[in-house]
Structures are given as structure tokens and as C-alpha cells.
C-alpha positions in Angstrom: 0.1 0.3 0.2 1.0 3.2 -0.8 1.0 5.5 2.2 1.0 9.6 2.1 4.4 8.7 4.3 5.7 6.8 1.4 4.7 9.6 -0.6 6.3 12.5 0.5 9.5 10.2 1.1 9.2 9.5 -2.3 9.2 13.2 -3.5 12.1 14.1 -0.9 14.3 11.2 -2.5 13.5 12.8 -6.3 14.2 16.3 -4.9 17.6 14.8 -3.6 18.1 12.5 -6.6 17.6 16.0 -8.9 19.9 17.6 -7.2 22.8 15.5 -7.2 22.7 13.6 -10.9 20.9 15.1 -12.7 22.6 17.0 -15.6 22.3 20.7 -15.4 21.7 20.7 -19.6 18.2 18.8 -19.0 16.3 21.9 -19.0 12.7 21.1 -19.8 13.4 17.5 -17.6 13.9 19.0 -13.9 12.2 18.7 -10.7 9.7 22.1 -11.4 8.9 19.6 -14.5 8.5 16.8 -12.5 6.6 18.5 -9.9 4.3 19.8 -12.0 3.3 16.5 -13.8 3.0 15.1 -10.8 0.7 17.6 -9.4 -1.4 17.5 -12.6 -1.5 13.8 -12.7 -3.0 14.2 -9.1 -5.6 16.3 -10.4 -6.3 14.4 -13.3 -6.8 11.2 -11.2 -8.7 13.3 -9.0 -11.1 14.7 -11.5 -11.7 10.9 -12.2 -12.9 10.1 -9.3 -10.1 6.9 -9.0 -10.0 5.2 -5.8 -7.1 6.3 -3.1 -4.6 3.6 -3.8 -5.1 4.2 -7.2 -4.8 8.0 -7.5 -1.5 7.5 -5.1 0.1 4.5 -7.7 -0.7 7.8 -9.9 1.1 10.5 -8.4 4.0 7.5 -7.4 4.6 6.9 -11.3 4.6 11.1 -12.0 7.3 11.4 -9.2 9.6 8.8 -10.6 8.6 9.6 -14.4 11.4 11.4 -15.6 14.4 10.2 -13.1 15.9 8.1 -15.3 17.2 10.6 -17.5 20.2 11.1 -14.9 21.6 7.6 -15.8 20.3 7.8 -19.7 18.6 9.3 -22.2 17.4 6.4 -24.5 15.4 4.3 -22.4 15.1 6.6 -19.9 11.4 5.3 -18.8 12.7 1.6 -18.1 15.4 3.3 -16.1 12.8 5.5 -14.2 10.7 2.8 -13.4 13.7 1.0 -11.9 14.7 4.0 -9.7 10.9 4.0 -8.6 
């Protein structure tokens, strides 16, 4: 089960990950983009009246969705999933 505590820890982890590992030239796939995607995904999920567990899963996926860019450009989606 994805709790609010887990989501908060994931948010903090990704903030640190981006600060330490994300290349500076990644102007689009930056922390602000990631946080905007997470907020938007959550809002869409709420609008679709997702159950709380599904909403948390969507938000968690959005939080990690571009973290893999720190490791690879091609295939970053798979790397992001591994990091999540």
C-alpha cells in the first residue's frame, strides 16, 4: 500500500536525486517539470474519481517518471521505473 508517508519520502528522494544527479543541461526534464507532472497527474486522477490507492500509484509513477534521465537518455523510461 502506498501511504502518504511513502509519497512524501518519494518526493524528498526525487528532489535529492535531481539535485545530485540530474545533468544541468536537462532544462525541460528538471525537478519543476517533475513536480508539475505529479501535481497534474494527481488532479486528473481526482477528476476521474480514482480510488485512493490508484491515485497514490499514479502520483508515485509521476514523481519518478523522468528520474532515469540522470542515467540515460535513450531508455530513460525503463531506468525511471527501475529507480521507482
